[in-house]
C-alpha positions as CSV (number, residue, x, y, z in Angstrom):
1,X,-16.1,1.8,-14.9
2,X,-17.5,-1.6,-14.4
3,X,-17.5,-3.3,-11.0
4,X,-14.1,-3.4,-9.3
5,X,-12.4,-5.8,-7.0
6,X,-9.3,-5.3,-4.8
7,X,-6.3,-6.3,-6.7
8,X,-3.4,-5.2,-4.5
9,X,-2.5,-3.8,-1.1
10,X,-0.1,-1.0,-1.7
11,X,2.9,-0.4,0.7
12,X,3.4,3.3,0.3
13,X,2.6,6.4,-1.7
14,X,5.6,6.1,-4.0
15,X,4.6,2.6,-5.0
16,X,1.0,3.8,-5.5
17,X,2.1,6.8,-7.7
18,X,4.4,4.7,-9.8
19,X,1.8,2.0,-10.5
20,X,-0.8,4.6,-11.1
21,X,1.3,6.1,-13.9
22,X,2.1,2.7,-15.4
23,X,-1.6,1.8,-15.5
24,X,-2.6,5.2,-17.0
25,X,0.0,4.8,-19.8
26,X,-1.7,1.5,-20.7
27,X,-5.3,2.8,-20.3
28,X,-6.0,0.2,-17.6
29,X,-9.0,1.5,-15.5
30,X,-8.2,1.5,-11.8
31,X,-8.9,3.2,-8.5
32,X,-6.2,3.8,-5.8
33,X,-7.6,4.2,-2.3
34,X,-5.5,5.5,0.5
35,X,-6.1,4.1,4.0
36,X,-5.3,7.6,5.5
37,X,-8.2,9.0,7.5
38,X,-8.1,12.7,8.5
39,X,-10.3,12.0,11.5
40,X,-7.8,9.5,12.9
41,X,-4.7,11.2,11.6
42,X,-3.6,8.1,9.6
43,X,-4.1,5.7,12.4
44,X,-5.2,2.9,10.0
45,X,-2.4,3.6,7.6
46,X,0.3,1.2,8.8
47,X,3.9,0.9,7.4
48,X,2.9,-2.3,5.5
49,X,-0.5,-1.1,4.2
50,X,-0.7,2.4,2.7
51,X,-3.8,1.7,0.6
52,X,-5.2,-0.5,-2.1
53,X,-5.7,-0.7,-5.8
54,X,-9.1,-1.7,-7.2
55,X,-9.8,-2.5,-10.8
56,X,-12.1,-4.6,-13.0
57,X,-11.3,-8.2,-12.4
58,X,-10.5,-8.8,-16.1
59,X,-7.3,-6.7,-15.6
60,X,-6.1,-8.5,-12.5
61,X,-3.5,-10.7,-14.1
62,X,-2.1,-7.9,-16.2
63,X,-1.9,-5.6,-13.2
64,X,-0.2,-8.2,-11.0
65,X,2.4,-8.8,-13.7
66,X,3.1,-5.1,-14.1
67,X,3.4,-4.8,-10.3
68,X,5.8,-7.7,-10.1
69,X,7.9,-6.3,-12.9
70,X,7.9,-2.9,-11.3
71,X,9.1,-4.4,-8.0
72,X,12.0,-6.3,-9.4
73,X,15.4,-5.3,-7.8
74,X,16.9,-4.3,-11.1
75,X,14.0,-1.9,-11.7
76,X,14.6,0.0,-8.4
77,X,16.6,3.1,-8.4
78,X,20.1,3.1,-6.9
79,X,18.9,5.1,-3.8
80,X,16.3,2.5,-2.9
81,X,18.7,-0.4,-3.3
82,X,21.1,1.1,-0.8
83,X,18.5,1.3,2.0
């Protein structure tokens, strides 16, 4: 893979897994990095920042568009909307 840049800060593991599957389906190269550190038992993994998604810069706009579409209220499951 070519050089990567940080594209997104991911909020949680569910979001990371879903976006990972979407990007794999489209053959978009990417790396998801969790902020969880076993030595500190997840101390740096806050409720608003689970990890990050890195990818080649040429895919940035496409990834951001997919993330935005994935996050639209009408695309959320009924369970998530009720929370």
